[in-house]
N, C-alpha and C positions, 0 to 999 in steps of 0.2 A: 504493500500498499504506500508506505513513503516513498518507495520509488518511483512509484507512478506519479504522484505529488510533483517529484521532483522534476521528470518528464513534462510533465503539464508546464510548471511554473518556467521552466526554458524555454516552451514554447510561446509561452506567453511574452515573456522578455525579448524572443526572436523577433516573433511578430510585431511587436510596438515598435524596435529596431526598423526593420523592413520596411513599414508601412509609412515612415517617417523620412526616411532617406538617411543622407550624411548629417543632415542637422539634428538628427533626434535622438541624441544623446540622453541617457536615461541614469538615473541614480540608482544602484545595486549595493545588495551587502552579501558578504563574502559568509558563507555556512558551513565552511570546516576551517580549521584549523590548520595551520600551515600550507596553506596553498600557493603552491609553485607560480611563479609569474618569467616570461620569458621575451627577450626584444622583437621575436619573432615565432608564427604560429609553430613551434617545431620542438619536439622533447628532446634537446641537445646540451649536453654540458655547456657550450659556446654559448648558446642563446640564453641560457639561466641567469633573472636577474635577484633574484631573493624569493621571499615568500610572504604571505599577507594573513593576518591573524583574523579568527572568527568574529565577525560584526563589524570589519573596517568597511566603511562604505566608498565605493568607485563610483566614476563614472565610467560608462558602456557606450563606448563609442559606435562600434558594429559589430556585428554576431555573423560569422560563418561557419557552416558545420559546428564542429562539437567548440569553436575556438571562440572567444570574446574578446575586444581589443579594447582595453581598459586604459584609464587615466586617472592618476592619483598625485596630487601636489605637483603638477607640470609634468611628469613624466608617463609616458604611453608604453604600455606592454600587451603581453597576449595571455590567458588563461583560461582553465575550462570553463564555459558557459555555463554548466550544468550546477555548479557550485553559487551561482548567485542566484538572488532573489529580488525582485523590483522592488524599492523602496515605495511604501505608500505615501503619497504627500500629505494629501489631506483627506481629514475626516470631519466629523460635527464637533470634536473637542479639539482639531487641529487645523488651523486656517493659515495659508500662506499669503504673506505679505512682503514687503519691500522698507527699507530704510529708506526716507525720504530726505535726509542731510549724512553727514557722519554722526555716528551717535555711539556714547557711551554705554558700556553693556554693565549692568552693577550685579553683584551677588547674591543680594535681594531688592526688597522693594523702597530704596531708600537713595537719597542722592548721597549720605555719608558713608554709606555702603562702601566695602573695599570693591575694587576696580577691576571686573575678567578682563576688558580691553575694549576694542573700539570694532564697529561694523563700517565700513565704507557706505558712500550713497549709493544704492541700488541694490545694496546686498540683501538677497532675499533671508527670509527668517519664518517660521512657524509659531504663532501664537497660539499658547496653551493653556492660558488663565489671562484676568486682568486683577491688580491689586492696586486700588488706587489711580493714581496716576502713572502707572508702570504697567506693561503689559511683560508677562510671561513668555520667553520665546527659547525656541530651539533651533537647532541647525538639522538639515535637512536627515541626518542620521538620528537624529533624540539624542545624540551622546554629552551634547552640550547645552546646560540650560543657563540662563540669566535673565535680567530684567532690563527694559528699555522704556524710556519714557512713551507713553502711546503718541504722542505729538509727533515724534520722529518716525511713525511707522504709517505707511498708506495698503491700499490692496494693491494698486497699481506700479508698476515700477515708475520711477520720476522721470521727467523728460529730457530728451536734450535742450529744449528750448528755456527750462525753467533754468538748467547750468549756464545757458550763453547770457540768459536775462540777468544771471545773480554776478557775472563778470563784468559786464555792462556796468551795473551798481558797484563794484569795487575795485575798478581800475587804478584807484590811488592805492589800492593795497597789492597790488602784482610788486613782488621781490624778485633778486637775483639771491639765489641760493648756491654756497658751494658745494659740489657734489660729498666731498670727502670732508666737509665741517659741517654736516647737518643735512641733505640731500639726500644721501642715500639710506641713511635712517629712517627718514619719515616716510619712504614708500616701500609696500613688499612686494615679494614676489607672488606672483599669482592673483592679486589684486586688481580691480579694474579703476581706471581713471579715466578724466577727459582731457584733451589737448584741442583746445582753439588755434583755428590756421589764422594768423593776421591779414594776412594777403586776401584769402579768400572767403573769411568768414565762416569756413564750414568749423562745426563742432563735432569732435569723433572722437567716440567711446572705444577705449584701448585696453589691451591686458601685460601687466608689467611680466615678462616670462623669464627671460634670464639676464644676464650682465652684470660685472662687479664694478667697471670703470666708468659705466653710464648704463642707461636702462635699454633694453630693447624688449619691444612693444609688439605687440600682434593686434591689429582691429578687430573689435569684439564679436563682429558680424559682417555678412556679405555688403550688405547697406555700408556700413562704416569703411570697407574697403572703397567701394564705389565713391564715397564721399572723399576718400585720400585722394585716390587717383585724380579726383576733378578738382582738385585743390592744388596739386602739383601738375597738373596736365599730363598725366601719365607717368610711369615709374621713370624716377629721376634721381643720380647723386645730390642735387641741389640742396644746400645747406636754406631751412625756412625758419622765420621767427614763428613761435607758438609761444602759447601760454597753458603752461600744466598744471589743469586742477585736481590737487591732491590733498584729503585730509584738510579739508577748509581752508588751504592755502593758494595764490594764485602765484607762480614761479615763471619767471622770464627762462624760457627754453627754445632749443634750435632741434629740428629732424632733420633726416634726408629721405626720401620718397623710394628708397630703392629695396625691396625686399632680396635679402642675403642670409647665408648662414642659420645659426642659432637653432635652438630645439622648437621644431615646431607643435606647438600644443593645440590648438584650437581647429577642427575640422568643420568644413560649411562657411568658412568667412572669404571664401575665392583669393587667400593668399597663401604663399607657401612661403616659409623664412619670416624672418622680422625686420623694423627698421629701426634706425636707432634716434634716442631722445639724449640729447647733452645738458647739463646744466653748466654752471661756472665752474671751470676749472676741472670739468670732468676730462676724460682721457680716453683715447682710441685703446681698442685691446688688442690689435695685432702689435702696434709701432708704440704704445704706450706713450703717447704724446697728449698735447693739449691739442686739439684741432682749431686753429685761427678761423678758419669760417665759421666754424660751428659757436665759437665765441663773438664774434662779428654781430651774428643772428641772434644771439642772445641779447646783447648790447642794444639790437634793432628793436626786439619785441618790450625789453624795458621802457625804450624812449616812447614804442607808440602808447604804452599806459602812461606817462609823465609827461610825455612833449607835449 
């Protein structure tokens, strides 16, 4: 009986992904301990990456045969699809919502309680209760619970227009931030932010995927990739002045618009690879040098805000 149920759940997971195509990634929970993961659909020692614990939640990108292509913390691998159960997102007592601004997560329903961390604007959470001005929330797996001001949550994702409007109202707050003195510690890999392209007026949502000397970014969706290409007039190494909107800060920055290298973590966004974003004094990955053209574009972005 247990084997029949497992095969049924596997079939349901495969059906969801096949029906939705490349963009239909779903969250799934590992159902056995020490589940092996490989860098290709191959049970070989050369392809072995490691093991996942029971209860770990991964993002399933595709299912083919007995294999599931998964993503966890920005890394992509392959494992047995029959050992993954789709996470049920919503129920009558668990409602999905989004942070409409960067919000502090508290240990209990009080602003004087210890802080568990911060969730970025646009982050999906699941409301499981209300206590005064606070909402009790969980992550998708239900493994992390905290309290957020109810006013910081909305039923639908915040629109790009609100981010653009916020920037226009806060141009005087645009700063230059040294990458090695506060910049790299402000942003976190795997988190989503916005960049405002000054020349075109395009606002593009991006994911910070890799990079230590500067940020390597991927457009969040195919629509964001289209915005990026429109802004740049096609793929180009040209340095462009932008404003990075991250963690409530507005930072003068510079990007190029040429996808290259890096670890591609997003499927369905119509772009392979990453683009680079530089802050003040950030360096190139290869030559470990400060790029003068990027720094000039950063100064141009700052002048746009304060000129």
